[in-house]
N, C-alpha and C positions, 0 to 999 in steps of 0.2 A: 651844608653838612659841616661839623667840625672835623677835620682830618688830620689824624696824626700821621708825622712823615719820617721815617728814618732815610738816611742817605740824601738828605734835602741839598746838600753842598756839592753832590757829584753831577756827572753831566745828565744822566737819566733823571735823577731827582730833582735837580734844579729846574730844569726844562718842564718836566712834570709839575711841579710847584706853580711856576709862571702861568701854566695852562689851566690849573685848577683854580688860582686866585681869579683869573679872567672870567671863569666860568661861575663866579660868586661865592666859592667855598672859603672858610675860614681854615687857617691851617695851624697847626702847632707842631714846630720842628722839633726831634730829638737830635741832638748833635754833639760832637767832641769839641769843636772849635766856635764858640758864640760869636767871635770877632769875624771869622770866616762868612759865616751865616748872615750877619749884618752887612758885610761887604757886598755880597750876593744880592740881596734883598732890600737891604735899606730899611724904609719903615713900612715896605708892604706885607712884611710878617712881623706881628708884635709878641708872639708866643713863642719863645724859644726856651726849651729845657736842655741843659747841659748834664750828660751822664754817660755810664758805661752800659753799651748795649748788651753786654755779657752778665749784667746784673738785673736779675728778675725785679729786685725791690726799685731800681732807678726806673726802669721801664714801666713798670706798674703805677708808680707814683704819678711820671709824665703823661701817661694815656688816660687817667681819669678824666672823665667830662667829654671824651671824644666820640663821636657817632662812627666815626669810619677808620682805615688804617690802609695804609700804603707802604711796603717795606721793600726799599731799594738798597739798603746798605750791605755790605759785603767788604771783607777784607781779601784783598787780590795779592797773591806773592806765588812766586815758583821757587823761591829759594827753600833749599832743604832745611836751613836754619829756622825758618818760619814755619815750617810744615804743621807742627802740632798746633801751634798758636792759630793758623789759619783755619784749620778744620774745626777746633774748639770754639773760636769767635764766632764763626758763620753758624755753626750748629746751635750755639747757646742764643745767638740772635733770632734765629728763625723759631726757637721754640719759645724764647721770651715773648717776642713782638706778636706772632701770629697766635700762640697758645693763650697769651694773655688777653689778646684781643678777643678771641672767642669767650674765655671766662667772664670778660667785661660787658659781652652782650652786643659788640659793635655790629651794625648792621649791614656793612660791607667791608671786605678784606681783600687788598691786592697784594699777593706775593709776586714781586718781579724776579724772576728766575733768569736763566739763560740758556742758549742752544746746547751749551755744556752739560745742562742737567739730562739731556736728552741723547746726546751724540754717539752714535754708534756706526764706525766706518764700513759695517756691513750692513747697515740698513739702507732699503732703497728710497725712503724719504722720512722726512720728519713730520709730524703733525700732532693734534690734540689727542690721539690714541697712541702714540708711540709710548713705549715703557721707559723707565728710567735709564740712564746712559750708562756706559762701562768705563768712564774716566779713572785713571789711576792715581794722579797726583793729588796732593792734599786739597788744593783748590777744587779741582774736578769732584773728588769725593764727596766733599763738603755740600756743593751744588747738588750732586744726585741724592744725598741723604736728607738733605734740606727738601728736595722734591717729594721724597716718599714720604716724610712728614707732612708736608702740605697735603699731598694726597689722602693721607689717613683723615685729616681734619675734615676734607671734602666729602669722604666717604662717611663720617659721622654728621653730616649734615650742616657744617660751618657754611656761612655765606662767603665764600672765599674763591677768588679767581687767581689764576696764575698766567703769566705773560712770560714769553721767551724771545727778548730782543736778539736779532742776529748782531753784525758789526755795526755798532752806531756811529754816524758821521753827522755833521751839520754845525752850525753856528753857536756860539754860547758855551764851549766846554770849559768849566772853571779848572781843569787840570788838563793834562795831555793824555787821553785815552790811546789804548793800542791801535786801533784803527786810524786815527789820526797821525800816530807815530809812523805808522805803514806808509801813509800817503805821504808824509815828508821825506821817508826814504826813496820813494818813487820818484819823487820830484827832484831828487838829487840827479837824475838823469839815467840811472840804471834799473831796470826792471828784470826780475827772474821769470821767465815765461814757463812757468810749471804746468803739469797737468791739473785740471780741476780749475777752482776759482773760488769766490766767496760770496757771501749775500751781505747786502749793505741796505740799512734801513735809517730813514732820517729821524734824528731825535725829536722833531717836531710831530712826526707821524707817531711816535711811540708815546709821546705826550697826550696827544689827541686819543688815542686808543684808551689810555687810562682815564681820561675825562670821560669818555662814553662809558665806560664800564661803571663808573660811579653815578652817572645819568639814568643807564636803561636798567629794567629790571630783568634781569637774564638770571636761570638756575647757574649755580656754581659750575664754572667751565674752565677750559685750558685754551690759550690764544697765541698762535705763533705771530710773531712780529718780525718776519723775514724780509720785508721790502723787496729788493730785486736781485736774483742772482746773476753774477757778473764774471765771466772766465778772466783768468789773468791776461790772457792777451787782449781781450775786449777792454779790460780796465786801462792798459797801458795805450791802446789805440784812442780811447776816449780823452785819455788826459794830453796826449799830443794834439788832438784836434782841438780841444778847448784852450789850451796853452800857447798853441803855435810853436811848440817845441819838438825837437826831434829826442826821443828818449830811446836809449839803447836796450832792447830787449834780449837778453841772454837765455836761449833755451837750455833747460837743465831736467834731468829726469827726476821725477818725484822720489824714487829710491834714494838717490844722491842726497837729496836735501834731508830725508828722514835720517840717513846715516849721519849726516854732518850734524844735525839735531841732536842725536844720541852721543856724538863725539864731544859736542859741546857742553852737554848735560855733564858729561864726566869731568870736564876739565874746569867746570865752574868753581869747585873748592879752591882751585890754583889762581884763578883768575877773578879780578875786581872789575866786573863788566856786568852791564844790564843787557847783554845781547838779546834781542828777541826770539833768536832761534833757537828753539828747544825741539825735543823730539815730537813731543805732544802738539807743540804749534805747527809743526811740519806736517803731522798726520792730518790736521784740519785742512792746512794750506793745499795739500795734494790729494786728499781723499774727502772732499766736502760732500756732505749729505744734503740735499735740497729741502729746504722747508716750504710745507704747502700752507698758504696763507688763505685757503678758500673759506674756512670757518668763520676767521677772523673778519673777513670782508662782508661776508653775509651777515653774521650776528651783529657786528658793529656798524655796519653800513659805512664802511670807510674805503678809501682807496689811497693806496701807497704812492706819494708824489714821485714823478720820474727820476730815476737816478741821476741823470745829467744835473737837475736842478740841485739835488742835494751836494753832488761833486763840487758844482761850481760855487754853491755858498759855503762849503768846507773850505776849499781852497783859498777864496777870498777872505774867510776868517782866519786861517792860518797865516797869511800875510798881515792882516791887520794887527794880530797879535805878535807880529815878529818872529814867528816859529820858522818862515821861509822867507826868501828875498823877492824884491821885484822880479828879479830875472826868473826865478824858480817858477812865479805865478804866471810869467809870461803874458799872453793877452788877457788873463783874468785880473791882472793887477790892478789895483784901485787906481795907479798912476795913469793906466791906459783908459780909464773912464773919465779922465780929466779933460 
């Protein structure tokens, strides 16, 4: 297949591209920065189109001649100043990429969504039957409304699958995504032992799931890529065991973290900071709703690799890229392997 890819220079996008290339597909990347794409892929991808994803003309021209599409691009920002741009960009991107793919008769389309599109703190679980979520900020609302649009296309018979990655970790992140930033914070030696936990999925498993979706003949569906649920206490204990370090775990009530998040949200206009603690982030962190992977495992016939394997590879990669020191990596340091 000749597959049109958006977001190919991101973490999920780049690793999905490598998996698709290995499976024998030909790719056409749609990017903003051609130099970045060439730096990541070298000569492995020869067709690279530069354009504005919010422009239907740019997307339509670039997509011509492609058999299939995977849409992984999204603008991510929690800044109030970016709110309108985030919402408009993500909605325009979904309508352009998914809508034009349907118009041009693409045989297979994958919309890479996220847990944000389904999240509801009152839900008992998240699965392929879950309704769109209840997010309030601009990014969250854009993911929810993109979800609604994608489902409308499915209902009209479009050959479209939707995937929902949880917190993605692993090697080969072209930037520094939030889950990796969280691991860096944990490896400073202090962990917040909050109620609830998180779900981690290996980027290589996400890429494999996307490759399988292009290979198998399946009815349009929705697939959780939730990997493994890990409580915060279990995460810190695992990091301690793997690194051989003593990490201080500070017990703290979930309500206190949500109040702190709301306070920092109010102070952001006065502070020049990229503090990851926001009210919405703390709702997720302290009221996580588990994702049910059973349909994914059954339909795609895949098993998610062990969490420890993903965590080991992520920590080693963080040290390799100098995001953490050898002391922070502890027993996982490459210097320990020599």
